[in-house]
Structures are given as C-alpha cells and as structure tokens.
N, C-alpha and C positions, 0 to 999 in steps of 0.2 A: 597640481595633481600629485597626490601622494600615492605611492605604490609599494606594496610588500609582496615579494615573490617567495613562494614556499615550494620546496622540493624535498620530498621524503621518500625513503625506501625502507620497507619493513618486511621482515620474514618471520613467520611463526610456525612452529612445529608442535604438534600434539601427538601423544602416544596413547593408544587405547590398549591396555593389557589386562590380563586376568579378569576379563569379563566372563564370568562363569555362571551358567544356569544349571541347577540341579533339578531334574524331574523326580521329585520326591515320591516315595512309594505310597504316601498318603493321598496322592492325587493321580491315581492311575488313569482315570477317565480323560483328564486333560492331556496327559502325556500320550495317550493312544490316539486322540483325535487330531492333534496338531503336530505336524512334522517338526523335528528339532531345528533344522537349518534349511529353510526354504529359499529358493533362488530369489534374487532381487526382483526378478520380473513379476513375482507375485504381487508386488506393491502396485502394479498397474492393472490388476485384474478388474474386469468390468464390475460396476457396482451391483449389477444383478446377481452376481455370484455371492454377494455379501448378504443377500436376503434383506429383510427390513428390520434388522436388529443391530444394536450397537455391539461391535465385536472387540473384545480385548485380545490383543495379539500377544501370544506367549511363544511364538515360533522362534524368536531369536533371543539374544542375551540382553535385550532392552525392552522396556515396557512401552507399548503403544496402544492407542485406542482409535478405532476407525468408526466414523459416523457415516452411514450411507445416505444417498440422496433422499430416499423416502423419509428417513427420520428427520432430516433437515427441514423438508417442506412441511412436515407435520407441525413444526414449531410456528412457522409463518411462511407462506409462499413468498419467495424472493429474498429470504433471509441471507445475510452475509455468512460465509463459512466461519468467520471468527466469532460472530454472535451465536452461531449454532453450537459451538463447543463450550459455551459458558456453563452448561449443565454438567460437565464432567468434573469429577473430583479434582480439586487442586487448581481449577481454572476459574479466573475472574475476568469478565469482560463487561465494561460499562461504556455506554455512549448515549447520545441525546435523542436518538430516534429508534423506533421499534425494529427496523430492519438491520440496524447496526452499521449503516452506511456513513453516518457523519463522522468525519475523521478528526476534526478539531477537538472534540470533546471525548475521544476514545481513550480508554485506559485498559490495559490487559496485563494479567500476571498468570504465570503457570508455575506452580510450586515455588513461588518466591522470585522467579525470574520475570523481569519486566518485558514488555513487548519488544524493546530495542535489544534485548539480550537473547532473542530467539531467532531461529532461521525460518524462512518462508519460501515455499516453491509452489508452482502450479505446473503440473506435467513436467517437473524437473527444472523449469525456468525460474531463476531467482527473482524474488519479489522485493528484495531489499529489507530494511529493518523496520518498516512501518511507522517511522517517526513522522510527525506532522511537518509539512514543508519539506517533504522528502527529497533527497538528492540522489538516491540510488535505487529507486523502484516505484512500486505502486501497490495499492491495496488489492486484496483478492477480489473485492466487489467490482473493481474496475477491470481486472484481468479476465474475469469469467462471470457470465450471467449466472445467477444462483441456480436456476433450474437446469443448467447444463453441468452442474457439479456432479461427479460420479460418487466421490466420497472424500472425506477429510480425515487424515491420519494425524494424530497428535502424539508425539513422542515426549512424554513428560519428564523423562530423565535425560540421558544423553541422546542427541540426534545421531543419525547415520553419518559415518565419516564422509560419505560421498555427497552429502547435501550441499548444494551450490549456495553457500552463504558465508559471509565473513563476520556475522554477528551472533552466530548460535553458540554463545557461551553456555546456554542451557539446552533445552530441547528444540524441537522443530515442528512446524505445522506444514504438512505436505498435502496439497490439494490435487485431485485428479479429475480431469474433465470427462464427461460421458462420451463414449464413442458413438458414431452414427449407428442407427439401428439397422439390422439386417432386413427389416420389413419397411416398405414404404408407408409413411404416415404423416399426420398433421397433429400438432399439439398446440392447444390454445388455453391460456389461463388469464383470468381477469380478477383483480382484487379491488374492492371499493370500500370506502369507509368515510368517517366524519372528517370535517375540515377539508373537503375537496380531495380526499385521498383516492388515487386511482393508479393501478399498476397493471399493465398488459404485457403478456409474453406470448410470442408465437414462434414455433419451431417446425420446420419442414424437413423430413428425412427422405432421402431418395430411395432407400432400400438398396440392396446389393445389385449392381449392374456391371456389365462387362465381365472382366475376369478378376474378381476379388476387390472391386471398387465399391465404395459407399461414402456418402457425405451427408452433412446436415447444414442448414442455414437457419439462423434464428435472430430475433430482435426483441427488444423490450423498451417500454417507455414507462417512466415513473413520475408521479406528481403527488406531493403531500405538503399541506400548509401547516405551519407551526400553530399551536393552539392559542398562543398569547401574542402573536404579532403577525403582520401580513408578509411573511417570508415564505416562499414556495420552494421546497427542495425538489429536485427532479433532474431528469436527463434522459438520454437515449443511449442504448447499447446495441451492438451487433456482434455475433460470434459465428464462425464457420469452421468446420473441420472436415478434412478429407482423409480417407484411409485406403491404401492399396495393400493387400496382403496375399502372399503366395508362399510356396514352399521355400523360397529363398530368404524371405524376411517380411518386414512390415514397414511401409512408408506412411508417415503421418504428417499432415500439414495443418496448421491452425492459425486463425486470425481473429483478433479482437479489436473492437473500436468502442470507446467510451467517451461520452461528452456529458459532464454533469456540473450542476451548480448547487451549492449548499449555503444558503443564508445561515449565519451563525448568531448565537446569542452569548454574551459574556456571562461568566459565572459571577456570583455575588461575593464581594470581599467581606470577610467576617473577622472581626477582632475578638480574640478570646477574652481579653479584659479591657473593654472600651473605657476610655478616660474622658471622652467628650461626646457631644451629640453627633458629630460627624462620624466618629468611629462606631457609635452605637446604631447608626442608620443601616438597616439590613433589609433591602427590598426583597420580596419573594422571587421576583425575576427582574431582569434588566432588558426588556424588549426594545428594539430600535423603533424609531418614530416613522420610518418610511411606510407608506408613500406620501404621508402628509408633510409637505415642506413647511406649511404654516405652523404645524405643531412643533417641528424641529426648530423653527425660528423663534417661536414663543418660549421654547424651553430655555433659551439663552437670554441674558440681559443685553442691554445696548452695547456693552463692551465685548460681548461674546462669552461671558462667564456662565458656567453651569450653576444650578442652585447650590448654595453654600453647603447644605446638609448632604448633598450628593457628591461631594468632592471625590470620594473614592469609589462610588458606585453610580457614576453618571451614565446617561444613555447616549448611544451613538445614533446617527441618522440611519446607517445600515452597515452590515458587515457580511462578507460572503467569501466562499472559496470556489474558484472555477478551475476545472481540470479537464483536459482533453488528452486522450491516450490512444496510441496505435501500438499493438503488440502482435508479433507473429513468430512462428517457429516452423522448422521443417526437421523431421527426425527419421532416421532409418535404422531399424534393428535387423541386423543380418545374422542368419544362422550359419556360422562357419562350419559347424558340425552339430551332432545331437547334444554334445556336452559344452560347446563353446558358442557364446553369443556376443556380438559386438554392436554397441549402440553409439550412434553419432548424431548430435543435435546442434543445429545452429539457430539462434534466436536474435531478435532485434526488437527494441522498444523505444518509442519516442513520446515524450510528454511535453505539453505546453500548459503551464498553470499560472494562476495568480491568486494571491490572497488580498482582499480589499477591506479596508476599514474607512468609513466616512464619519469622522468624529470631530468634536470641538477642538479649536486651536489653542485653547487656554489651559489644557490639562496636561498631566504627565510630563511636565518640564518642557513642553513644546515652545512656549514663548522664548525661552532661553536659546533653544536650538534654532528657531527661525530667525531670531535677532542676529545670529552670526551671519546668516546668508543675506538678510535684508536689514542692515543696520539703519536705525532712525526712521524706518518706514512704518506705516500703519498696517499691521499684519492682517487685519480683517479685510482691508481693501486689497492687499496683495493677493489674498486667496479668494477673491470674488465677491466679497461683501456679505457672505452668508454666515460667517463665523465658524465655518466648517472647512476642513481640509481632507483630502482623500489620500490615504497612505496605501501603497501597494508593496507587496513582495512578489516579484515576478520570477517564476521558475522555468527552467528548461532542462530537460534530461534527454540524453541520447545514449542508449546502451546497446551493446551487441556482444555476443559471446559464443563459445563452442564448448560443448560437453561431450566427452568421449569416455565410455565405460566398457570394460571387457569382463565378462562373467564366465567362469569355468567351473563345471561340476566334475569333480575328480573323486568319485567314490564318497568317502566320509568327509571330504573337504569341499567347501564351496569358496572359491577364490574370486575376489573382485578387485580390479585395479582401474583407476580412472584419472582423467585430467580435466580441469575446468579452467578456461581462459576467458576473462571478462574485461571489456573496455567500456569505460563510463566517462561521458562528458556532461558536466552539469554547471548551472549558473544560477545565481540569485541576485536580483537587483532590488534595492530598497529605494522607492521613488515617492515623491509628494506631488499631488495635483491640486489645482484650485477647484473650488466648487462655486460656480458663478450663480448668484441668486437669481439672475435674469434668465437662465436657461435650465430650469429644473428638469425638463424632459431628458437632458443629456446624462443624468445620473440615476442609477438604480443598481440593485444587486445583480442584475442580469446583463449589464453593459460593462465592457472592459474600458476603463478610463483612458483618455489620450491627452497629449499636450502637457507633459509634466514640467514642473518648475525646478525641481531639485532631484538629482540622483545622489542620495546620501552616501550609499556605498554600493559596491558591486563585487561579487565573488565569482570567479571562474575556476573550475577544477577539471583536471584530466587524471584519471586513475586507471591503472592496469592491474588486474589480479590474476595470479597463477596459482592454482591449487592442485596438488597431487595427493592421491591416497591409494593404499593397498591394504586389504584385510583378508583374513582367512577365518571362516566359520567351520570348526572341526567338531564333528560328532564322534566323540570318543567312544561312547557306548549309549545304550538306550536311556541311561539316567544322567549322563554328563555331556554338556556342550561347552566348548571353549572357543572364544572369539578373541582374536588379537589383530591389531592393525595400527597403521601410522598415517597421519595426514600432515602435510606441510603446505603452508601458503605464503606467498610473497606478494607484496603490494608496492607498486611504484606510483608516486603521485607528483603532480606538478600543478601549481595553482597560483593565482594572483588575487590579492585583496586590495581593491582600489577605493580610495576615499576622495570625494570631491572637495577640494580646498575652498574655504569660504570666500577667498579673495577672487577666484576665477569665475564662479557661477556660470560655467560653460559646459552643460551636460554633454555636448557633442564630443568632448575629449575622451569619453568612455569608449568611443568607437575604436580607440587605439588598443583597447585591452585584448580583444580577440586575436588580432595579428601578432601581438607580443607573445601570445601563447603558441603561435604556429598552428592553430587549429582552425576549423571552419566555424562560421558564425552559427550559433545555435538558434 
C-alpha cells in the first residue's frame, strides 16, 4: 500500500479599491431611475419585481445582468440557469442536451473566464467551481428545479466581495430561488417531444397562513432519449421552501433533493493533419452499443480488440454519470434597527455520485495496466469473458458552512461586513469491475456496479475555508459613487492519495484510509 499525505495551508487577500462609477450627464434618465448604492438586500428581491425583462444593473460600481424566471422559461421550460444566460453578451455555454443539464460535455466562458474561474451561489449557498467530477459543490440544475428559479444575476466583471466562492477569479453567477406565493395555488407544467422526451413539474403553494408563514412544495421528473443511441437521460427532483416573516425579521428554510442519471457519449477525436487511415477515421458520432450485448461482443474480435480503423474512436458498451444530492439551508435576517440588518445562514450538502464507463480492455494502455495486477493471466477471462471492463470514479462530498453578513445604511454610506466558514469532505475512488458475459442483465447505465477487482487509486480530502470581507459603497454626490473593500480568505487542507500496490491486490486495505484522516466514512 502506497500512501501520500498532503497538508496545506493557504491565505489569500484581495483588495478592491478605486471602483468608481460616474453617472454621466449624458445619461440622466438612467441616473434618475436607479439608486446609486442600493442595499445588498435588493439582490434578493422577488422575481416579480423584476417584471419580464432582462435588467442591466447599474446600481453599483460593477456590471451585472439579471434574467428573471419568466425570461428563462420562454427559452425552454425546465432550462438550466447556466444555459439560460448564454444569450447574454460575452457569455458562451455549450452542452450536449437542450436543457443544459449534461455536465460531462458542458463548457462555459464569461468574458474570457472559464467556468472554473467563476463563482456560483444559490440563495447565497456556494455551489463550487462547476468542474466535472466535482469535489466541492453541485450544478445549479441539481440545487434548484428550473421553474423555482426567481432570477439569475451574472456579474461579468468582478463579483461581489461577499460571494461565497474560492474560485471567482472573474465574475459570479448568483441564482435566487422563488419565494412561496402569498396566495394558495397549484402549478403544473408538462413538456413532451420526440425520442420519448417528457418532463413534468408540479408545485403547490400554501399561501400565507398563521402569522406571516408560507411555503411551497414541488417536484419534477424528466426523461429524454439521445437521438443516436438508446441512452435515456433523466431523474427526479424535489424542492421545498418555508418562510416566516414579521417585524423582527425573516426566517427561511430550504431543502432540495436530486437524483439523476446521464448516459454520455464520447466526443470524436480529430487529427488536424492525419498521416494514416486510423488518424483519418472521423465518425460523426460515437454512440455506445447498449442495450445490445451481442452487438458489443461482435464489435470486438476473438482477442477483444476493437476494429483497427477505430483505434482512437472506438465505441464503448455504455457510459453514464449518476448523481444523488441532498441540499438544505436555514437563514434568518434580523432587523436590528431601520438601518442595520444582520443575516445568518447555515447550509449543508451531501452528494453521492459515480461516473461509469464500460469499455474494451484492449485500448488506452489498459493491457499494460491490467498486466501489472494480473501478471501472466488471460485478461479477457479475468474480466468476465466479454472483452469489456467497467471503470468507475466514485465520488462523495459532504459540505457544511455558515455565512454571516452585517449591512449598515449610514446616510451616503452603505457598509457591509461578513464572514464565511466552509467545511468540505470529499473523496474519489477509481475502481475496475468485471463484466461477466453470462450475466448481461447486471450491467446497464442505470445500475451502479458492484464487486470490484481493483481500486487503482483513492483520494480523500478535508478542507476548511474562512473568508472575511468588508466594503463601503459611498455616494459622494449625485454623479459620483466610490466603492472600496477588502476580502481575505484562508484555506486549510488535509488529504491522502492512496495507490494500491500491484503486489498486494487487496482492495480492503483502502478501509484504512478514512481512519488515518481522523474523519468519518463518507
């Protein structure tokens, strides 16, 4: 058993100075319509207040664009907030499905910054850096059902100092959920399309009851088959939100559940200057062969080799991503006085996920890898006689944190100070499973494999982030606003990277990894 222990401590301080907005005399209408320094609470205004138009925010010293729920649903009912903002100037978002839910193929850029260089929050809760195989968050599509989105705000320049993110080198995407309605009601939407596409959304609002109480409960189911292979993307989601509001403040509680499966298709490898027939081979798509096991077996020769011309663009039996998430928060905004508001929020998120590829054992250097673990053995027999092996990357994330912000309106000054503490536990295990040719019903994109042969590597990490910020938005006069602030963040990390030695071949030794960290099993 080989083991590498990593312990790091990092502190970062950033200073935002000389952020100045001039309300030029050439634009008097804009200056008159939009206050110069609005309180931070405006960011949580109900979507209804935004109307049904895209609003460009000129209230502060940074540029932000807000897309309300009505505009999002006009694009496509159920659309991802990230997919919805692709129509904005400087925003590029590309993925493999019309809703924007497929995460493996997603790419996003905002004014030159990639997705992993931006910050993302939902009702203030950090969503991580949106990388595939994520270790520190989840996608907005899993955190919130699309129809429950109030609005999405995109800061295309610098994000707010108080954004709960350690990745926002560039701007930030801040998503707000819809509040429960004051009126009792039932909302039902259904979308149907070709290739078995069906999506249903149901939401029940209690209306106001008791003394300032209201809540909603909602659920959705989605199903859509790929056009060129028999892979069905879909899953179930549920959201609930409760609000109690009185003269003292506002209490909010939110819960989200998401369980989804996304069969994936590999992109085609293209050589700019091919020098042989293999490099010149460019299939239009690379669909997997599931559910036809006979087609998968016939695709390989007797030794398990793929067609020679398809060496770099071979087809897998199937590939998929499975993700289950639980997310919740409780938040209390207290009115200490007319000019002072104090917000405290506690959140928790748990994720269990796996990425699966059932592919040939004779490609991508696998014969050399497997020969280390099973020297002198027939690899096709070792992996069940099918010529295929199942590779998984098994993820676990457990996050919890506290966000506390104090907002003070002091005449021409609006002062904000805050603290964010975040604890994250994550793991990633790379494992290999056999695919027994005699039990085909045990393998599909919708079943999590069991009975692994090899744990190639395992990663366990524990990180704690502490972020502090303070800023002042000063309205000097009707034509000049000045904003200055400072943010500092410290990160403390502890992790293990464990590799199974080829001489042991004893997967159970990985059970020692979690106790060595002193943490609980994820």
